[in-house]
C-alpha positions as CSV (number, residue, x, y, z in Angstrom):
1,M,17.2,-10.5,14.1
2,S,14.4,-10.0,16.4
3,L,13.7,-7.3,18.7
4,R,12.8,-7.6,22.0
5,P,9.5,-6.1,23.5
6,A,10.7,-3.3,25.1
7,A,12.6,-2.3,21.8
8,L,9.3,-2.7,19.9
9,C,7.9,-0.2,22.1
10,R,10.5,2.3,21.5
11,V,10.2,2.1,18.0
12,S,6.6,2.3,17.7
13,A,6.6,5.4,19.9
14,L,8.9,6.9,17.5
15,C,7.0,6.2,14.6
16,M,4.1,7.9,16.3
17,L,5.7,11.0,17.3
18,A,7.2,11.0,13.3
19,V,3.8,11.5,11.8
20,P,2.7,14.7,13.5
21,M,6.0,16.3,12.8
22,Q,5.9,15.5,9.2
23,A,2.3,16.9,8.8
24,L,3.4,20.0,10.6
25,A,6.4,20.3,8.3
26,Q,3.7,20.2,5.2
27,V,1.8,23.4,6.8
28,P,3.2,26.6,5.2
29,A,4.4,29.4,7.7
30,A,1.7,31.8,8.4
31,G,2.6,35.3,7.6
32,S,1.0,38.4,9.1
33,L,-2.7,39.1,8.4
34,R,-1.8,42.0,5.8
35,D,0.3,39.2,3.9
36,R,-2.7,37.2,3.2
37,P,-5.6,38.2,1.0
38,S,-9.1,38.8,2.4
39,L,-12.0,36.7,1.3
40,L,-15.5,37.7,1.8
41,E,-17.9,34.8,1.8
42,R,-21.4,35.1,1.5
43,V,-23.4,32.6,4.1
44,P,-26.2,30.8,2.8
45,N,-29.4,31.7,4.4
46,A,-27.9,34.6,6.3
47,P,-30.3,37.5,6.9
48,E,-30.2,40.2,4.3
49,T,-30.2,44.0,5.1
50,R,-31.1,46.6,2.6
51,L,-31.1,50.2,2.7
52,Q,-34.4,51.8,1.8
53,P,-35.4,55.3,1.0
54,Q,-37.2,57.2,3.8
55,P,-40.2,59.4,3.0
56,G,-39.6,63.0,3.1
57,G,-36.4,63.1,0.8
58,T,-36.1,63.8,-2.7
59,E,-35.1,61.1,-5.2
60,L,-34.0,61.8,-8.8
61,S,-33.2,59.1,-10.8
62,S,-32.7,59.3,-14.8
63,G,-33.4,56.1,-17.0
64,G,-34.6,57.5,-20.3
65,R,-38.3,57.5,-20.7
66,A,-38.6,55.9,-17.2
67,S,-37.2,58.7,-15.4
68,T,-39.0,59.9,-12.4
69,L,-39.0,62.7,-9.9
70,R,-40.0,61.9,-6.4
71,S,-40.5,64.5,-3.9
72,A,-41.4,65.3,-0.3
73,Q,-44.7,65.0,-1.4
74,G,-44.7,61.2,-1.3
75,P,-43.2,58.2,-3.5
76,H,-45.7,58.3,-6.2
77,T,-45.3,61.9,-7.7
78,N,-44.2,61.3,-11.0
79,F,-44.9,64.8,-12.3
80,R,-46.6,63.4,-15.5
81,L,-43.4,62.8,-17.3
82,A,-45.2,60.6,-19.6
83,E,-46.5,63.9,-21.4
84,V,-42.7,65.3,-21.9
85,P,-41.2,64.9,-25.5
86,A,-37.9,62.7,-25.3
87,A,-35.8,65.2,-26.2
88,R,-36.8,67.6,-23.5
89,L,-36.9,65.0,-20.8
90,D,-33.3,65.9,-19.1
91,S,-34.1,70.1,-18.9
92,T,-37.6,69.4,-17.7
93,L,-36.1,67.3,-14.5
94,A,-33.7,69.9,-14.3
95,L,-36.4,72.9,-14.4
96,L,-38.9,71.0,-12.1
97,R,-36.1,70.7,-9.7
98,E,-35.1,74.6,-9.7
99,L,-38.5,75.9,-9.7
100,N,-39.1,73.8,-7.0
101,A,-42.4,72.3,-8.6
102,R,-45.1,70.4,-6.7
103,Q,-47.8,68.2,-7.9
104,T,-51.1,68.5,-6.4
105,P,-53.7,65.7,-5.8
106,D,-55.6,66.3,-8.8
107,Q,-52.3,66.3,-10.9
108,S,-51.8,69.7,-11.5
109,L,-48.3,71.1,-11.5
110,V,-47.7,74.2,-9.6
111,V,-44.8,76.5,-9.7
112,A,-44.9,79.6,-7.2
113,L,-42.6,82.6,-8.0
114,P,-42.2,85.0,-5.2
115,S,-44.0,88.4,-6.2
116,D,-40.9,90.2,-4.2
117,V,-38.9,88.7,-7.1
118,L,-41.5,89.8,-9.9
119,F,-42.9,93.1,-8.6
120,D,-42.0,96.1,-6.6
121,F,-43.9,96.8,-3.5
122,D,-47.5,97.8,-4.4
123,S,-46.9,97.2,-8.1
124,A,-48.2,95.0,-10.8
125,V,-45.5,96.2,-13.3
126,L,-42.8,93.2,-13.8
127,R,-39.4,94.1,-12.7
128,P,-36.7,94.0,-15.2
129,D,-34.7,91.4,-13.2
130,A,-37.7,88.9,-13.4
131,G,-36.7,87.9,-16.7
132,P,-34.8,84.9,-15.7
133,A,-37.6,83.3,-13.5
134,L,-40.1,83.8,-16.2
135,E,-37.8,82.4,-18.8
136,R,-37.4,79.1,-16.5
137,A,-41.2,78.8,-16.2
138,A,-41.7,79.2,-19.9
139,G,-39.3,76.4,-20.7
140,L,-41.4,74.3,-18.2
141,L,-44.7,75.2,-20.1
142,Q,-43.0,74.1,-23.3
143,S,-42.3,70.9,-21.7
144,Y,-46.3,69.8,-21.4
145,P,-47.3,71.0,-24.7
146,R,-51.0,69.6,-24.8
147,A,-51.7,70.6,-21.0
148,P,-54.1,73.7,-20.4
149,L,-52.4,76.5,-18.3
150,A,-53.6,78.9,-15.6
151,I,-52.0,81.6,-13.8
152,H,-53.0,82.5,-10.1
153,G,-52.0,85.7,-8.2
154,H,-51.9,85.5,-4.4
155,T,-51.3,88.4,-1.8
156,D,-50.7,88.5,2.1
157,A,-53.3,89.6,4.2
158,R,-52.2,93.4,4.5
159,G,-55.0,95.9,3.1
160,T,-58.6,95.2,2.3
161,D,-60.1,92.1,0.6
162,A,-61.0,94.4,-2.4
163,Y,-57.9,95.8,-2.8
164,N,-55.9,92.7,-2.4
165,D,-58.1,90.9,-4.8
166,A,-57.6,93.5,-7.5
167,L,-53.7,93.6,-7.1
168,S,-53.5,89.7,-7.2
169,Q,-55.5,89.7,-10.4
170,R,-53.5,92.6,-12.2
171,R,-50.1,90.8,-11.2
172,A,-51.4,87.5,-12.6
173,Q,-52.5,89.3,-15.9
174,A,-48.9,90.7,-16.1
175,V,-47.0,87.3,-15.6
176,A,-49.7,85.8,-18.3
177,A,-48.9,88.6,-20.7
178,R,-45.3,87.6,-20.7
179,L,-45.6,84.0,-21.0
180,Q,-48.5,84.0,-23.7
181,P,-46.3,84.4,-26.5
182,L,-44.3,81.2,-25.4
183,A,-47.4,79.2,-24.5
184,G,-47.5,77.3,-27.9
185,G,-50.9,78.9,-28.9
186,R,-52.6,77.9,-25.7
187,S,-54.6,80.4,-23.7
188,L,-54.0,81.2,-20.1
189,A,-56.7,81.2,-17.6
190,V,-55.9,84.4,-15.2
191,R,-57.4,84.8,-11.7
192,G,-56.7,86.5,-8.5
193,Y,-57.3,85.2,-5.1
194,G,-56.2,87.9,-3.2
195,E,-55.4,86.6,0.6
196,Q,-57.8,83.7,0.1
197,R,-55.1,81.1,-0.2
198,P,-52.6,81.6,2.2
199,V,-49.7,78.9,2.2
200,A,-48.2,80.4,5.4
201,P,-49.4,82.0,8.6
202,N,-49.6,86.2,8.2
203,T,-49.6,86.5,12.0
204,R,-47.6,84.7,14.7
205,P,-49.4,82.8,17.5
206,D,-49.5,85.8,19.8
207,G,-50.9,87.9,17.1
208,G,-48.0,89.8,15.8
209,D,-47.0,90.4,12.3
210,D,-45.2,87.4,10.8
211,P,-43.2,89.1,7.8
212,Q,-41.8,85.8,6.7
213,G,-45.3,84.1,6.3
214,R,-46.8,87.2,4.4
215,Q,-43.7,86.9,2.1
216,K,-44.5,83.4,1.2
217,N,-48.1,84.3,0.7
218,R,-47.1,87.1,-1.8
219,R,-46.7,84.9,-4.9
220,V,-47.9,84.1,-8.6
221,E,-48.7,80.4,-9.2
222,I,-48.1,79.0,-12.7
223,V,-50.4,76.0,-13.0
224,I,-50.2,73.3,-15.6
225,L,-53.3,71.6,-15.3
226,P,-54.0,67.9,-16.2
227,V,-54.8,67.0,-20.0
228,S,-58.5,66.3,-20.2
């Protein structure tokens, strides 16, 4: 039986409609977003963003012998950890942090102990409660067994130069005498600088007294010198 042209047109139209409807039937129903797993795909050649540490912070990383301690002095401060015996590396990193040690441009390591913690006013006799701070300092000296050592005393600007020089010398000698038995047979070079090397202003800009600045200047520094 042959179909007339009008019938052919109707059949063809029905076929064309049937194909999209069949394709739609094969598409699974879309659920809510929470029903579908999320995928994070990396786009090739996309710009890459990385977080970089900023200067001024302190970064402590422990990676065995390659451990480094970086401070606000700059990213290249390594505190000469290559000199530290491997068994003492972790404890040395902790001591450097606790004692707020700093490294000078000539690679000396300096620990400043406040005189107000070590001594009473106008005294060069160590206080009984100075022991813990000195024990931590002694532990740090033992971490650098080949390094020369020095003890430097400092005062604020109150009093005469002669008085401050003598007081800072006696205080440095008192600290050296306490640390000497723990220095591994090394001698400690002792010097009192008086008020010659302040680390903070002794007076305010208006000429008034600066008690906080003077307190920072009253200190005894333990110096671990570079190995020659």
